Backbone of each chain as ProteinMPNN parsed JSONL, in Angstrom:
{"seq_chain_A": "XXXXXXXXXXXXXXXXXXXXXXXXXXXXXXXXXXXXXXXXXXXXXXXXXXXXXXXXXXXXXXXXXXXXXXXXXXXXXXXXXXXXXXXXXXXXXXXXXXXXXXXXXXXXXX", "coords_chain_A": {"N_chain_A": [[45.166, 88.008, 183.391], [43.062, 85.395, 182.123], [43.761, 82.0, 181.221], [43.476, 79.011, 179.318], [44.632, 75.773, 178.956], [44.922, 73.079, 176.833], [46.666, 70.359, 176.456], [46.77, 68.297, 174.581], [46.188, 67.865, 171.176], [45.024, 65.872, 169.767], [43.542, 62.84, 170.691], [43.605, 59.438, 170.79], [41.835, 56.551, 171.516], [41.049, 53.139, 172.359], [37.858, 51.582, 172.049], [36.133, 51.075, 175.052], [38.335, 51.497, 176.607], [39.875, 53.524, 179.205], [39.421, 57.089, 179.374], [41.08, 60.208, 179.437], [40.954, 63.558, 179.276], [42.993, 66.274, 179.218], [43.132, 69.352, 181.031], [44.347, 72.452, 181.897], [44.474, 75.456, 183.789], [44.947, 79.012, 184.135], [44.382, 81.487, 186.392], [43.76, 84.18, 188.49], [41.779, 84.371, 190.386], [38.847, 82.712, 191.641], [37.581, 80.554, 189.544], [34.831, 79.514, 187.371], [34.618, 76.363, 185.896], [34.267, 74.589, 182.827], [33.267, 71.973, 180.58], [32.902, 71.758, 177.162], [31.375, 70.244, 174.294], [31.667, 69.23, 170.918], [30.092, 67.532, 168.568], [30.421, 65.803, 165.432], [29.37, 67.85, 162.8], [27.54, 69.131, 164.406], [26.318, 71.656, 166.698], [28.24, 73.5, 169.111], [28.068, 72.454, 172.457], [27.186, 72.498, 175.943], [28.794, 70.266, 178.126], [29.513, 69.556, 180.822], [29.683, 71.165, 184.08], [31.808, 72.369, 186.649], [30.772, 73.007, 189.162], [28.468, 71.621, 189.391], [29.031, 69.025, 189.878], [28.347, 66.665, 188.58], [27.694, 63.682, 186.619], [27.852, 63.31, 183.251], [26.812, 61.563, 180.493], [28.513, 59.596, 181.303], [30.866, 60.893, 181.759], [33.093, 62.614, 183.963], [34.435, 65.355, 185.845], [36.866, 66.78, 187.84], [37.61, 69.578, 189.759], [40.774, 70.663, 190.477], [42.208, 72.682, 192.527], [44.743, 73.061, 193.544], [46.482, 72.04, 191.62], [45.593, 73.458, 189.561], [43.83, 72.323, 187.613], [41.455, 70.657, 185.482], [40.56, 68.053, 184.582], [38.983, 65.904, 182.23], [37.219, 62.904, 182.508], [36.518, 59.48, 181.69], [35.531, 56.224, 182.374], [35.156, 54.106, 180.529], [35.468, 54.252, 177.226], [33.258, 55.076, 174.539], [32.223, 54.599, 171.105], [30.576, 56.673, 170.261], [31.51, 58.773, 171.68], [33.409, 60.073, 170.288], [34.567, 63.148, 169.302], [34.992, 66.742, 169.379], [36.475, 68.285, 172.093], [36.218, 70.905, 174.378], [37.709, 72.745, 176.908], [36.698, 75.203, 179.222], [36.823, 78.403, 180.798], [35.227, 80.482, 183.133], [35.328, 83.599, 184.463], [34.671, 84.757, 187.752], [34.685, 87.336, 188.333], [35.334, 90.543, 186.911], [35.998, 90.445, 183.469], [33.295, 89.28, 181.478], [33.257, 86.711, 180.014], [33.518, 83.575, 178.431], [36.512, 81.792, 178.363], [38.194, 79.796, 176.171], [39.959, 76.675, 175.793], [42.174, 75.303, 173.265], [41.126, 73.006, 172.393], [40.568, 69.43, 172.219], [40.686, 66.733, 170.1], [38.895, 63.885, 170.311], [39.2, 60.573, 169.459], [37.626, 57.581, 169.192], [38.47, 54.347, 168.825], [37.032, 51.628, 167.184]], "CA_chain_A": [[44.291, 87.449, 182.361], [42.878, 83.965, 182.265], [44.217, 81.163, 180.12], [43.125, 77.594, 179.416], [45.551, 74.977, 178.153], [44.627, 71.671, 176.577], [47.951, 69.994, 175.84], [46.653, 67.308, 173.497], [45.31, 68.241, 170.069], [44.337, 64.66, 169.338], [43.676, 61.707, 171.599], [42.963, 58.247, 170.238], [41.742, 55.441, 172.471], [40.197, 52.043, 171.9], [36.557, 51.427, 172.697], [36.219, 50.352, 176.308], [39.495, 51.957, 177.368], [39.619, 54.779, 179.932], [39.747, 58.341, 178.684], [41.33, 61.402, 180.247], [41.278, 64.741, 178.488], [43.617, 67.176, 180.173], [42.862, 70.787, 180.976], [44.951, 73.261, 182.945], [44.071, 76.846, 183.649], [45.589, 80.011, 184.977], [43.46, 82.572, 186.738], [44.128, 84.606, 189.835], [40.657, 84.236, 191.3], [38.189, 81.419, 191.738], [36.754, 80.535, 188.338], [33.968, 78.38, 187.054], [35.189, 75.588, 184.807], [33.283, 73.866, 182.035], [33.647, 71.227, 179.389], [31.967, 71.813, 176.047], [31.628, 69.198, 173.308], [31.122, 69.472, 169.573], [30.057, 66.336, 167.742], [30.534, 66.089, 164.005], [28.243, 68.539, 162.161], [26.594, 69.663, 165.388], [26.8, 72.87, 167.333], [28.925, 73.384, 170.395], [27.104, 72.359, 173.555], [27.742, 72.285, 177.266], [28.816, 68.892, 178.589], [29.327, 69.622, 182.263], [30.294, 72.285, 184.79], [32.418, 71.791, 187.842], [30.018, 73.205, 190.407], [27.345, 70.702, 189.431], [29.549, 67.745, 190.361], [27.5, 65.627, 188.02], [28.258, 62.844, 185.582], [27.063, 63.402, 182.037], [27.238, 60.57, 179.495], [29.595, 58.819, 181.901], [32.028, 61.749, 181.974], [33.204, 63.41, 185.175], [35.609, 66.237, 185.877], [37.086, 67.322, 189.183], [38.448, 70.764, 189.802], [41.893, 70.554, 191.408], [42.723, 74.047, 192.614], [46.186, 73.029, 193.79], [47.164, 71.824, 190.349], [44.846, 74.273, 188.571], [43.46, 71.424, 186.525], [40.036, 70.258, 185.388], [40.638, 66.993, 183.581], [37.731, 65.198, 181.928], [37.509, 61.47, 182.554], [35.449, 58.505, 181.496], [36.201, 54.933, 182.575], [35.07, 53.207, 179.376], [35.118, 55.064, 176.064], [32.332, 54.56, 173.538], [32.451, 55.201, 169.792], [29.826, 57.919, 170.145], [32.21, 59.843, 172.384], [34.317, 60.746, 169.348], [34.117, 64.533, 169.153], [35.948, 67.767, 169.788], [36.176, 68.681, 173.459], [36.822, 72.177, 174.759], [37.657, 73.167, 178.295], [36.441, 76.641, 179.238], [36.876, 79.059, 182.109], [34.407, 81.691, 183.274], [35.765, 84.295, 185.676], [33.547, 85.212, 188.575], [34.797, 88.791, 188.451], [36.071, 91.097, 185.777], [35.358, 90.288, 182.158], [32.233, 88.276, 181.495], [33.333, 85.924, 178.804], [34.146, 82.274, 178.514], [37.79, 81.614, 177.687], [38.283, 78.393, 175.777], [41.197, 76.069, 175.336], [42.201, 75.08, 171.826], [40.359, 71.811, 172.082], [41.178, 68.117, 171.996], [39.839, 65.849, 169.308], [38.897, 62.512, 170.815], [38.822, 59.562, 168.478], [37.489, 56.271, 169.825], [38.674, 53.326, 167.791], [36.177, 50.472, 167.487]], "C_chain_A": [[44.202, 85.936, 182.526], [43.363, 83.232, 181.03], [43.836, 79.718, 180.391], [44.017, 76.829, 178.455], [45.065, 73.546, 178.061], [45.825, 71.129, 175.801], [47.854, 69.041, 174.658], [45.706, 67.81, 172.418], [44.443, 67.063, 169.671], [44.613, 63.546, 170.342], [42.909, 60.535, 171.006], [42.989, 57.141, 171.279], [40.864, 54.355, 171.86], [38.892, 52.042, 172.691], [36.732, 50.579, 173.951], [37.392, 50.765, 177.18], [39.148, 53.225, 178.127], [40.101, 55.986, 179.132], [40.045, 59.423, 179.705], [41.765, 62.526, 179.326], [41.78, 65.803, 179.459], [43.257, 68.644, 179.923], [43.558, 71.443, 182.159], [44.576, 74.713, 182.716], [44.957, 77.747, 184.49], [44.609, 81.16, 185.149], [43.71, 82.922, 188.185], [43.01, 84.419, 190.848], [40.124, 82.819, 191.341], [37.218, 81.281, 190.572], [35.695, 79.443, 188.359], [34.593, 77.682, 185.852], [34.11, 74.741, 184.145], [33.989, 72.98, 181.007], [32.51, 71.36, 178.376], [32.358, 70.734, 175.046], [30.989, 69.584, 171.983], [31.236, 68.178, 168.777], [30.057, 66.749, 166.274], [29.243, 66.7, 163.461], [27.173, 69.012, 163.141], [27.174, 70.913, 166.036], [27.441, 72.568, 168.677], [27.896, 73.362, 171.526], [27.82, 72.066, 174.865], [27.675, 70.806, 177.637], [28.633, 68.858, 180.107], [30.067, 70.828, 182.84], [30.744, 71.804, 186.154], [31.542, 71.928, 189.072], [28.834, 72.254, 190.501], [27.74, 69.354, 189.992], [28.707, 66.574, 189.829], [28.269, 64.808, 186.996], [27.314, 62.901, 184.388], [27.636, 62.445, 181.01], [28.438, 59.774, 179.997], [30.856, 59.622, 182.165], [31.943, 62.456, 183.327], [34.436, 64.302, 185.051], [35.695, 66.83, 187.266], [38.017, 68.516, 189.099], [39.511, 70.582, 190.873], [42.551, 71.929, 191.473], [44.23, 74.073, 192.852], [46.983, 72.886, 192.508], [46.579, 72.668, 189.228], [44.499, 73.432, 187.345], [41.98, 71.078, 186.606], [39.946, 69.193, 184.305], [39.299, 66.283, 183.454], [38.021, 63.705, 181.821], [36.259, 60.641, 182.267], [36.101, 57.13, 181.587], [36.212, 54.033, 181.344], [34.584, 54.0, 178.155], [34.176, 54.324, 175.124], [32.588, 55.268, 172.201], [31.76, 56.552, 169.659], [30.454, 59.068, 170.928], [33.17, 60.59, 171.473], [33.77, 62.131, 169.03], [35.282, 65.454, 169.493], [35.528, 68.243, 171.167], [36.944, 69.96, 173.815], [36.631, 72.407, 176.261], [37.491, 74.69, 178.302], [36.406, 77.167, 180.665], [36.008, 80.304, 182.084], [34.815, 82.382, 184.564], [34.562, 84.778, 186.481], [33.596, 86.712, 188.789], [35.582, 89.3, 187.254], [35.317, 90.897, 184.495], [34.363, 89.128, 182.197], [32.248, 87.507, 180.196], [33.979, 84.595, 179.114], [35.467, 82.303, 177.745], [37.969, 80.126, 177.428], [39.72, 77.961, 175.553], [41.101, 75.811, 173.847], [41.522, 73.783, 171.415], [41.202, 70.563, 171.916], [40.2, 67.283, 171.192], [39.992, 64.43, 169.824], [38.408, 61.58, 169.72], [38.795, 58.211, 169.177], [37.506, 55.208, 168.731], [37.863, 52.081, 168.129], [36.991, 49.197, 167.724]], "O_chain_A": [[45.134, 85.288, 183.002], [43.373, 83.782, 179.929], [43.866, 79.254, 181.53], [44.143, 77.191, 177.285], [44.827, 72.885, 179.072], [45.975, 71.416, 174.613], [48.76, 68.986, 173.826], [44.556, 68.143, 172.703], [43.284, 67.225, 169.288], [45.744, 63.337, 170.779], [41.708, 60.631, 170.752], [44.035, 56.834, 171.852], [40.052, 54.611, 170.972], [38.846, 52.45, 173.851], [37.373, 49.529, 173.933], [37.441, 50.424, 178.362], [38.221, 53.938, 177.74], [41.041, 55.911, 178.34], [39.352, 59.546, 180.715], [42.811, 62.452, 178.68], [41.083, 66.183, 180.399], [43.105, 69.097, 178.788], [43.37, 71.025, 183.302], [44.384, 75.144, 181.579], [45.622, 77.303, 185.426], [44.088, 81.718, 184.184], [43.858, 82.031, 189.022], [43.272, 84.318, 192.047], [40.852, 81.855, 191.107], [36.126, 81.847, 190.619], [35.67, 78.579, 189.235], [35.04, 78.333, 184.907], [33.184, 74.25, 184.79], [35.138, 73.213, 180.63], [31.342, 71.117, 178.678], [33.525, 70.354, 174.956], [29.915, 70.184, 171.94], [32.325, 67.779, 168.365], [29.738, 67.886, 165.927], [28.16, 66.141, 163.636], [26.033, 69.265, 162.75], [28.369, 71.187, 165.932], [27.209, 71.523, 169.285], [26.963, 74.165, 171.539], [28.899, 71.474, 174.893], [26.634, 70.167, 177.483], [27.715, 68.213, 180.615], [30.936, 71.422, 182.202], [30.12, 70.923, 186.744], [31.561, 71.057, 189.942], [28.254, 72.095, 191.575], [26.904, 68.62, 190.519], [28.407, 65.625, 190.553], [29.356, 65.191, 186.562], [26.131, 62.582, 184.499], [28.823, 62.512, 180.692], [29.275, 59.332, 179.21], [31.816, 59.099, 182.731], [30.863, 62.844, 183.774], [35.345, 64.039, 184.264], [34.704, 67.327, 187.802], [39.066, 68.47, 188.456], [39.19, 70.37, 192.043], [43.34, 72.298, 190.604], [44.916, 74.997, 192.414], [48.02, 73.523, 192.328], [47.026, 72.595, 188.083], [44.826, 73.78, 186.21], [41.348, 71.193, 187.657], [39.341, 69.402, 183.253], [38.582, 66.088, 184.435], [38.953, 63.293, 181.13], [35.13, 61.038, 182.555], [37.122, 56.891, 180.942], [37.164, 53.282, 181.132], [33.412, 54.371, 178.077], [34.28, 53.111, 174.94], [33.101, 56.386, 172.167], [32.286, 57.466, 169.024], [29.987, 60.204, 170.851], [33.692, 61.639, 171.853], [32.646, 62.269, 168.548], [36.38, 65.019, 169.84], [34.362, 68.569, 171.388], [38.148, 70.071, 173.582], [35.529, 72.277, 176.794], [38.083, 75.382, 177.475], [36.015, 76.47, 181.601], [36.048, 81.084, 181.132], [34.666, 81.813, 185.645], [33.544, 85.167, 185.907], [32.673, 87.298, 189.354], [36.388, 88.58, 186.666], [34.114, 91.154, 184.434], [34.586, 88.125, 182.874], [31.344, 87.645, 179.372], [34.874, 84.501, 179.954], [35.525, 82.782, 176.613], [37.903, 79.307, 178.344], [40.579, 78.758, 175.177], [40.066, 76.07, 173.232], [41.365, 73.502, 170.227], [42.371, 70.617, 171.534], [39.033, 67.144, 171.559], [41.077, 63.848, 169.779], [37.342, 61.779, 169.137], [39.813, 57.748, 169.692], [36.658, 55.191, 167.839], [37.985, 51.536, 169.226], [36.419, 48.139, 167.989]]}, "seq_chain_B": "XXXXXXXXXXXXXXXXXXXXXXXXXXXXXXXXXXXXXXXXXXXXXXXXXXXXXXXXXXXXXXXXXXXXXXXXXXXXXXXXXXXXXXXXXXXXXXXXXXXXXXXXXXXXXXXXXXX", "coords_chain_B": {"N_chain_B": [[13.312, 82.916, 169.598], [13.678, 79.301, 169.292], [16.304, 78.581, 169.412], [19.71, 79.737, 168.959], [20.151, 81.48, 166.053], [21.986, 81.567, 163.076], [23.099, 83.267, 160.164], [24.567, 83.752, 156.886], [24.815, 80.117, 156.585], [26.989, 79.235, 155.266], [29.581, 81.017, 153.625], [31.197, 82.181, 150.852], [33.654, 84.291, 149.772], [35.328, 86.822, 147.86], [38.688, 87.845, 148.244], [39.187, 90.969, 149.75], [36.596, 91.859, 149.582], [33.652, 92.971, 151.386], [31.912, 91.465, 154.132], [28.895, 90.421, 155.769], [27.743, 89.004, 158.707], [25.128, 87.352, 160.346], [23.381, 87.181, 163.475], [20.855, 85.791, 165.376], [19.7, 85.906, 168.468], [18.56, 83.873, 171.297], [15.288, 84.567, 172.318], [14.868, 87.024, 174.771], [17.348, 86.662, 175.877], [19.895, 88.552, 177.139], [22.599, 88.868, 176.835], [25.115, 88.641, 174.364], [27.45, 87.017, 172.322], [30.295, 86.912, 170.168], [32.376, 84.568, 168.642], [35.356, 83.243, 167.134], [36.173, 80.412, 165.341], [38.867, 78.644, 164.567], [40.85, 76.269, 162.761], [42.88, 74.412, 164.809], [43.218, 76.559, 166.476], [41.244, 76.832, 168.298], [38.551, 78.374, 170.094], [38.147, 81.737, 169.678], [37.603, 84.664, 171.375], [35.675, 87.4, 170.273], [33.796, 89.667, 170.473], [31.468, 91.181, 172.758], [28.178, 91.736, 173.83], [26.024, 93.3, 176.13], [22.923, 93.915, 177.064], [22.079, 97.319, 177.079], [24.546, 98.293, 177.452], [27.894, 99.509, 176.715], [29.607, 97.711, 174.206], [31.99, 95.032, 174.712], [34.792, 95.117, 173.049], [37.216, 93.961, 172.988], [38.325, 91.696, 171.847], [38.366, 91.875, 169.104], [40.182, 91.396, 166.146], [41.254, 93.286, 164.366], [40.824, 96.606, 162.944], [39.222, 96.161, 160.833], [37.185, 94.633, 161.533], [33.924, 94.777, 162.841], [30.999, 95.152, 164.877], [27.519, 95.2, 165.513], [24.579, 95.592, 167.5], [21.263, 95.565, 167.222], [18.495, 97.042, 168.774], [18.822, 95.49, 171.006], [18.712, 92.867, 170.265], [19.035, 91.229, 167.468], [22.235, 90.677, 166.012], [24.932, 91.891, 164.026], [27.879, 90.97, 162.497], [30.496, 92.504, 160.924], [32.901, 92.239, 158.427], [35.345, 93.965, 156.912], [37.008, 94.405, 153.784], [38.005, 91.723, 153.323], [40.399, 89.204, 154.223], [42.493, 86.353, 153.498], [43.219, 85.109, 155.846], [41.043, 85.517, 157.407], [39.328, 83.493, 157.057], [37.305, 81.179, 158.576], [35.194, 79.615, 161.081], [32.528, 81.398, 162.272], [31.135, 81.911, 165.3], [28.197, 82.475, 167.157], [26.865, 83.229, 170.336], [24.437, 83.212, 172.961], [23.241, 84.347, 176.161], [21.355, 84.396, 179.239], [22.221, 86.305, 181.019], [25.02, 88.182, 182.34], [26.273, 86.877, 184.389], [26.211, 84.177, 184.095], [27.91, 81.733, 183.303], [27.42, 79.182, 182.561], [25.282, 79.32, 180.959], [25.543, 79.703, 178.219], [24.344, 79.489, 174.942], [25.015, 78.186, 171.874], [25.07, 79.117, 168.41], [24.885, 77.517, 165.163], [26.842, 78.458, 163.601], [28.688, 80.393, 161.101], [30.351, 79.495, 158.266], [33.054, 80.935, 156.937], [34.731, 81.48, 153.973], [37.468, 82.796, 152.431], [38.536, 83.588, 149.306]], "CA_chain_B": [[13.246, 81.634, 168.923], [14.021, 78.147, 170.09], [17.742, 78.494, 169.547], [20.448, 80.828, 168.34], [20.134, 81.287, 164.614], [23.013, 82.323, 162.371], [23.019, 83.204, 158.697], [24.327, 82.464, 156.236], [25.56, 79.016, 157.189], [28.258, 79.227, 154.543], [29.802, 82.199, 152.814], [32.462, 82.236, 150.14], [33.812, 85.648, 149.276], [36.637, 87.124, 147.294], [39.568, 88.693, 149.044], [38.964, 92.394, 149.566], [35.176, 92.19, 149.69], [33.081, 93.067, 152.729], [30.879, 90.47, 154.428], [28.079, 90.624, 156.974], [27.26, 87.763, 159.299], [24.0, 87.703, 161.204], [23.069, 86.307, 164.6], [19.571, 86.043, 166.02], [19.831, 85.159, 169.731], [17.339, 83.381, 171.934], [14.462, 85.651, 172.813], [15.013, 87.259, 176.199], [18.757, 86.626, 176.267], [20.418, 89.914, 177.03], [24.027, 88.827, 176.514], [25.411, 88.045, 173.057], [28.897, 86.9, 172.127], [30.832, 86.391, 168.906], [33.649, 83.862, 168.721], [35.873, 82.743, 165.872], [36.715, 79.065, 165.525], [39.807, 78.308, 163.504], [41.483, 74.971, 162.934], [44.089, 74.467, 165.617], [43.246, 77.753, 167.336], [40.159, 76.813, 169.26], [37.567, 79.449, 170.019], [38.742, 83.028, 169.988], [36.588, 85.664, 171.682], [35.723, 88.596, 169.432], [33.066, 90.81, 170.998], [30.396, 90.804, 173.683], [27.148, 92.742, 174.07], [25.144, 93.046, 177.272], [21.871, 94.915, 177.162], [22.37, 98.606, 176.455], [25.9, 98.719, 177.82], [28.878, 99.548, 175.632], [30.13, 96.359, 173.981], [33.394, 94.708, 174.971], [35.358, 94.832, 171.721], [38.637, 93.695, 173.211], [38.804, 90.56, 171.08], [38.369, 92.095, 167.65], [41.59, 91.302, 165.744], [41.714, 94.482, 163.644], [39.739, 97.584, 162.734], [38.366, 95.715, 159.727], [36.08, 93.918, 162.163], [33.022, 95.566, 163.668], [29.738, 94.468, 165.134], [26.489, 95.983, 166.169], [23.411, 94.845, 167.953], [20.151, 96.493, 167.113], [17.337, 96.79, 169.621], [19.119, 94.491, 172.017], [18.406, 91.522, 169.782], [19.852, 90.737, 166.362], [23.568, 91.253, 165.883], [25.603, 91.727, 162.743], [29.341, 91.083, 162.507], [30.939, 92.933, 159.604], [34.338, 92.182, 158.154], [35.64, 94.759, 155.714], [38.251, 94.092, 153.033], [38.367, 90.407, 153.853], [41.69, 88.596, 153.921], [42.418, 84.894, 153.566], [43.324, 84.663, 157.242], [39.738, 85.66, 158.06], [38.59, 82.252, 156.848], [37.071, 80.5, 159.859], [33.78, 79.516, 161.446], [32.164, 82.457, 163.208], [30.086, 81.417, 166.178], [27.487, 83.409, 168.01], [26.248, 82.6, 171.504], [23.709, 84.152, 173.811], [22.914, 83.86, 177.492], [20.355, 85.243, 179.909], [22.854, 87.419, 181.689], [26.466, 88.142, 182.346], [26.834, 86.059, 185.453], [25.841, 82.773, 183.894], [28.833, 81.102, 182.378], [26.9, 77.921, 182.064], [24.073, 79.5, 180.165], [25.803, 79.988, 176.816], [23.784, 78.649, 173.887], [25.706, 78.534, 170.644], [24.479, 78.865, 167.106], [25.609, 76.523, 164.374], [27.999, 79.099, 162.995], [28.823, 80.732, 159.68], [31.679, 79.133, 157.762], [33.503, 81.943, 155.979], [35.9, 81.126, 153.175], [37.927, 83.915, 151.619], [39.359, 83.03, 148.217]], "C_chain_B": [[13.702, 80.508, 169.832], [15.514, 78.051, 170.328], [18.382, 79.72, 168.95], [20.563, 80.531, 166.848], [21.187, 82.167, 163.951], [22.831, 82.169, 160.867], [24.072, 84.112, 158.076], [25.092, 81.348, 156.939], [26.932, 78.883, 156.528], [28.364, 80.482, 153.703], [31.182, 82.107, 152.178], [32.568, 83.626, 149.535], [35.216, 85.841, 148.711], [37.42, 88.04, 148.222], [39.312, 90.165, 148.709], [37.509, 92.826, 149.65], [34.76, 92.3, 151.152], [32.036, 91.971, 152.908], [30.142, 90.846, 155.706], [27.548, 89.279, 157.436], [26.199, 88.127, 160.337], [23.798, 86.681, 162.306], [21.75, 86.745, 165.225], [19.555, 85.246, 167.331], [18.498, 84.623, 170.227], [16.579, 84.565, 172.52], [14.616, 85.785, 174.327], [16.441, 87.179, 176.7], [19.366, 88.009, 176.052], [21.895, 89.952, 176.627], [24.252, 88.086, 175.195], [26.909, 88.127, 172.805], [29.186, 86.456, 170.698], [32.188, 85.768, 169.191], [34.064, 83.457, 167.307], [36.533, 81.395, 166.152], [37.583, 78.727, 164.318], [40.458, 76.981, 163.811], [42.77, 75.147, 163.717], [44.173, 75.651, 166.566], [42.132, 77.766, 168.363], [39.183, 77.944, 169.029], [38.18, 80.739, 170.522], [37.623, 84.044, 170.218], [36.771, 86.892, 170.789], [35.084, 89.796, 170.119], [31.883, 90.333, 171.827], [29.467, 91.993, 173.881], [26.333, 92.342, 175.302], [24.159, 94.207, 177.368], [22.225, 96.179, 176.402], [23.762, 99.125, 176.79], [26.807, 98.754, 176.595], [29.467, 98.161, 175.449], [31.597, 96.233, 174.369], [33.997, 94.253, 173.648], [36.797, 94.349, 171.805], [39.192, 92.553, 172.372], [38.862, 90.767, 169.58], [39.82, 92.181, 167.168], [42.116, 92.518, 164.997], [40.525, 95.413, 163.444], [38.892, 97.239, 161.514], [37.118, 94.998, 160.262], [35.235, 94.887, 162.984], [31.745, 94.777, 163.867], [28.775, 95.435, 165.767], [25.345, 95.076, 166.567], [22.255, 95.818, 168.024], [19.011, 96.073, 168.029], [17.566, 95.728, 170.667], [18.842, 93.07, 171.573], [19.399, 91.083, 168.72], [21.192, 91.45, 166.323], [24.131, 90.954, 164.507], [27.097, 91.933, 162.95], [29.774, 91.41, 161.086], [32.45, 92.831, 159.507], [34.568, 92.92, 156.849], [36.947, 94.278, 155.085], [38.813, 92.747, 153.5], [39.721, 89.938, 153.345], [41.556, 87.085, 154.071], [42.494, 84.391, 155.004], [42.024, 84.857, 158.029], [38.896, 84.392, 157.903], [38.509, 81.471, 158.15], [35.574, 80.262, 159.992], [33.515, 80.568, 162.51], [30.937, 82.009, 163.993], [29.485, 82.548, 166.993], [26.9, 82.617, 169.177], [25.464, 83.648, 172.261], [23.48, 83.515, 175.174], [21.99, 84.855, 178.171], [20.988, 86.462, 180.551], [24.347, 87.223, 181.762], [27.031, 87.185, 183.381], [26.588, 84.585, 185.282], [26.746, 82.122, 182.873], [28.29, 79.829, 181.804], [25.801, 78.114, 181.033], [24.299, 79.828, 178.711], [25.08, 78.987, 175.917], [24.397, 79.109, 172.577], [24.84, 78.293, 169.417], [25.331, 77.857, 166.359], [26.754, 77.132, 163.569], [27.841, 79.462, 161.536], [30.244, 80.37, 159.272], [32.048, 80.119, 156.668], [34.769, 81.454, 155.287], [36.248, 82.308, 152.281], [38.89, 83.375, 150.568], [40.084, 84.134, 147.432]], "O_chain_B": [[14.066, 80.728, 170.987], [15.947, 77.497, 171.339], [17.697, 80.633, 168.49], [21.019, 79.461, 166.447], [21.271, 83.364, 164.227], [22.465, 81.106, 160.367], [24.437, 85.129, 158.665], [25.929, 81.618, 157.801], [27.905, 78.471, 157.161], [27.377, 80.957, 153.14], [32.195, 81.974, 152.864], [31.648, 84.078, 148.853], [36.151, 85.116, 149.047], [36.854, 88.901, 148.895], [39.232, 90.549, 147.542], [37.216, 94.015, 149.775], [35.436, 91.783, 152.041], [31.355, 91.592, 151.955], [30.689, 91.498, 156.596], [26.977, 88.517, 156.656], [26.355, 89.08, 161.101], [24.01, 85.483, 162.115], [21.558, 87.914, 165.557], [19.41, 84.024, 167.299], [17.447, 84.889, 169.644], [17.167, 85.451, 173.141], [14.511, 84.807, 175.067], [16.724, 87.584, 177.828], [19.356, 88.554, 174.948], [22.377, 90.97, 176.131], [23.653, 87.04, 174.947], [27.546, 89.154, 173.039], [28.408, 85.714, 170.099], [33.031, 86.346, 169.878], [33.232, 83.345, 166.407], [37.34, 81.257, 167.072], [37.091, 78.549, 163.204], [40.605, 76.603, 164.973], [43.641, 75.93, 163.339], [45.099, 75.737, 167.373], [42.097, 78.649, 169.22], [39.011, 78.414, 167.905], [38.67, 80.817, 171.648], [36.788, 84.254, 169.339], [37.891, 87.359, 170.581], [35.736, 90.819, 170.328], [31.366, 89.233, 171.629], [29.921, 93.121, 174.075], [26.0, 91.17, 175.479], [24.527, 95.331, 177.71], [22.618, 96.13, 175.236], [24.112, 100.256, 176.454], [26.53, 98.119, 175.577], [29.796, 97.498, 176.432], [32.344, 97.211, 174.352], [33.742, 93.141, 173.187], [37.512, 94.331, 170.803], [40.407, 92.449, 172.2], [39.364, 89.905, 168.858], [40.606, 92.952, 167.718], [43.323, 92.757, 164.997], [39.381, 95.062, 163.733], [37.942, 97.955, 161.199], [36.141, 94.79, 159.543], [35.764, 95.712, 163.728], [31.449, 93.847, 163.115], [29.168, 96.369, 166.467], [25.171, 93.971, 166.053], [22.276, 96.777, 168.797], [18.612, 94.908, 168.058], [16.615, 95.127, 171.166], [18.747, 92.165, 172.401], [20.491, 90.615, 169.045], [21.283, 92.654, 166.563], [23.851, 89.917, 163.907], [27.524, 92.944, 163.509], [29.454, 90.676, 160.151], [33.179, 93.28, 160.392], [34.04, 92.536, 155.805], [37.858, 93.812, 155.771], [39.934, 92.657, 153.998], [40.131, 90.224, 152.22], [40.615, 86.598, 154.698], [41.902, 83.365, 155.34], [41.914, 84.418, 159.173], [37.862, 84.248, 158.556], [39.532, 81.144, 158.752], [34.789, 80.655, 159.129], [34.202, 80.618, 163.531], [29.866, 81.764, 163.438], [30.183, 83.452, 167.452], [26.49, 81.468, 169.012], [25.788, 84.834, 172.21], [23.52, 82.292, 175.316], [21.857, 86.001, 177.741], [20.373, 87.526, 180.623], [24.875, 86.212, 181.298], [28.168, 86.733, 183.248], [26.741, 83.816, 186.231], [26.379, 81.98, 181.706], [28.647, 79.431, 180.695], [25.436, 77.179, 180.32], [23.354, 80.198, 178.015], [25.194, 77.777, 176.113], [24.308, 80.282, 172.216], [24.0, 77.394, 169.388], [26.363, 77.403, 166.854], [27.534, 76.419, 162.938], [26.99, 78.925, 160.826], [31.215, 80.864, 159.846], [31.432, 80.138, 155.603], [35.743, 81.068, 155.933], [35.431, 82.762, 151.48], [39.92, 82.784, 150.893], [40.815, 83.841, 146.486]]}, "name": "protein", "num_of_chains": 2, "seq": "XXXXXXXXXXXXXXXXXXXXXXXXXXXXXXXXXXXXXXXXXXXXXXXXXXXXXXXXXXXXXXXXXXXXXXXXXXXXXXXXXXXXXXXXXXXXXXXXXXXXXXXXXXXXXXXXXXXXXXXXXXXXXXXXXXXXXXXXXXXXXXXXXXXXXXXXXXXXXXXXXXXXXXXXXXXXXXXXXXXXXXXXXXXXXXXXXXXXXXXXXXXXXXXXXXXXXXXXXXXXXXXXX"}
């Protein structure tokens, strides 16, 4: 069975400081990894996916298969980045459901 | 429709009552998912529908929970004899197919409070 672990429930950083939201996963195969974001009073939405190798709103995430990690990073945090962030895993075989971590609440201090 | 629509947006019910939560997915999306979002617990998978196939009910926490999807479109999640621990936000998502993990579109959720 797959599992996603986000070790930090809450992460507070100052505006302009670097941000790293940690995500580790366990899965026997080769999964797809995602980051979803939920801003205050908004619905959950996709932020980025590992196979796209893109930068969205200044965020990037690299899949490290050796460490089974998919940490989300941004060099300079902005106040509007304050939100709940969820790491999610989609198996390429077997059950067809996204498995989410418990989420990390990012708070950017002005 | 333009997005996934859920109703009601908020529901307060007394312990022991039954509740029905509705999800209207994006037109043409064959896959529909229900998740439960609780404080500190993240998103918990409940049930998944794909076309006319038998649903994957592996995430339903007890037999008080059931869901159906009529005509491959609208879905209803029913919770019988509600308990206080059922209080959570119930999220629905749909996608075009089963192989598209990126294609999940979420609704805004139903906040259920059991008093």
